N, C-alpha and C positions, 0 to 999 in steps of 0.2 A: 308943696313937698307932697301931703298927705296928696292934694290930687297924687300925680305919678305914682303912690303907693297905692293906693286904689290901682284902680289901668293894668298897675304889674299884676296886680292881686285874680282880676279879673282874668288878663292874658291867658294865667300859667290856667287859669281854673278848668278845664275843657280838656287838659295833658290826665293832670287825678282826677276827675270824674271818665276815663276815662278804662287809665289805667286800674284804678279799683272793680271797673265792669269787666274790664279784659281778663279781672284773678275770681269776681261770680264769677263768673261765663267758664273755666277754669275746676273749679269747685264742685260747680252743681254736673259733671262731664266724670267726676269722681263715682265711684261704689262702690257702697261698704262691704268688705270680705268676703262677713257676712251674706250681700245678696249676690256674688259674683255667675253670667252663668254659664254654667260650667263650657266643657272648649267639647270634648273629644262628643262626638254620635254613640245616643244607646239603640244604637239601629242592629242588627243581626246581620251579618255578612259569612254570604254559602259559595264555596268556589264547585261549578258546574266541570268536572271529568265528559267532555264531550268525547268520541270518538274519531279517532284521526279519517280509519277506513268507515263505514257499516257494515254489517251481516247483511241490516234484511232480504230476503228471498234471494240470496245469493245462490252461486255452485261452489260448492269446494272438491277437485281431484288428487287424492295423493301419493306418493310409495311411500310403500315404509319395510324398513329388517328392524330383527327383532335378534333379544338374546337369550333363549328365557333359565332362569335363575335357580327355578327351582327345579327341572332337570332330576332324569331316574339316573342314580350315582353312576352305570354303567354309560351312558350316554353323554354326550354333546346334542343337544339342537335351539338351532338356530330358521327364525322366521324368513320371511316374504310377501310381498303385495299391493294388494291396491285397493285404496282406498275413497266410498264419496261420499257425501253429507251435503244436506240439501237444509241454509240458517232458513231459519220463519222470520226472526229477528235476529236485536245480539244477544238473547240467552241463553234459545232450544233453535235446539234441528235435531234432523232424521239422520242415520246416515248407512253403511252400507259398504260390510267384512271379506276382501278376500286376499286367504292366503296356502303357503308350497311354506312347508318343515324340510328343514336338510336333515339327515340322525345322523348321525358320528358316531364309532368306542369313547369313552373315555382311555382317562389313562388306567384305574382299573380294570375296566375293561375291558384292553383293553391286553395288561394282563394278563387277564382271565384265558385271551383267546391265545396266549403264547406257550403257555406256563399250563396253561391242564386243554388248552385246545375246543375252547366253551364256549359261547356263546350265552348274551345274557337271558335271558327264559322272560320278557318283560314285551307290552306290547309297541309300537309308540308314533305316533303317528304325524298324516301323510301329511294331511289341507285342514281350513275348517271357512266355515259362511259365516257370515251374526253379522244381524241387524240390530239397530243398536237406535239408541235417542242418547242426548246430552244437554248439562245445562254447562253455562257459563254461572259462575258465582263471584268471583273477585275479577274486577279489571283493574288496568295494575297498566306502571311506562318503569321504566330503568333506564333513567340517564347516561348512555355512554360516552360519549362528549357533550363539551359546550354547545357543540349548537343539534347532535345529535339525543335524537329518547326512540327507546326499542317498545312501541305496546305489544301484554299482555293483556289474557287468558286464562283462571285457573278454572277445570271441567272438570266436574263427570260426569258419566257414562257405564247408563245397564244396556242390553239386552241379550240374548238367544240367541240360537243357534246352531251348527252342528257341526260335529269333529269324526273325521274319516281317522281311522284308525288302520293298523296294519290285519286287520281284525273283518272293524266290520265300522259302522257310524252309527255315533252319540252324540244322545240331546245334548250338549253346553249352557252353561253360560256362563256366560261376563260379564267380572267389571274393574270397568280400565278411572284410572288419578294421573293427569292431570297439566300439563303448563301446556296453548296454545302462542306460540307468538307470532306476531302482523309485520311482515318484510315490506315495509309500502304497504298501495293498497289494493297488488297483487298476487299476493306467496303467505306462505304459510309455512312455520317451518315448529312442528309440533314436540315435545319427550314427554311422556310417563309409564305409568306398570298397564298392565290389560292383564287379568287374570281372573284364567283361565278356570272350569271346577266342567267334571264329566263326570261316568265311568268309565274303567277301563279294569280289558278281562284279563286274568291271571293264575296262572293256573285255575283251571275253570271256575276261577273265584274275580266277583266282580268291585275293585273296588276307586276310591274316591280318587280322580288324582288334579288337587293347583296347581297349571302352572303357571308362570308370574311374565312374564311377555315384560321385558323393560327394550324400550322402544323408537325408532329416529324417526321423524317423519319428515316429509317434507309435497310441498302444495299446493297449485295451481287459485288459487282463487277467481268466478268471472261471472257477468251477467249482475243478475239485481237492479237496486239502487242507486243505488255507492258504487260507480266502472272507477 
């Protein structure tokens, strides 16, 4: 009887040993809470907003229409013209702009003519030509739908030119602030305020004139490294 019991103990001992060994291995895998390695990486991640269509060495020809929001009180002044830009890179460009002005009597000017048979005694703009340089300050995008995105640049421009008035030509300084929207890879739409500063003859005296031309401009891009 003793031999039988001893034989049973010998046969069962490996299973007990295996069970104890497995529990010991699982216990060794447990890491104390104060020694847990952080799962989240501390590496900094950056998102690079690359351009959909580059501007490097590209040409741009555009046509614009503008309205003078700071015109003489007796006149309504509008402008139409053409512009050319050469983009050195995605930030800097050099351009030229030519515009013709149309002038009509405002409501007060028409009243002066109808009631007193008088025309306003003021000089008016005929045409202008400017050279300018522009810098794109901010590049961004606007999501129109889930599948379409509109890219844009905010820009500032400074330039010098010539203003032709009814009396003669005047030196003109310009400062432009606006937004350029890129329509695909070959078209552009611009909205901005072009400030024109020059001297105007009025009753024998020179007066500093500040035209604020709000404009809309549509353009075509071609050439360059990213067609």
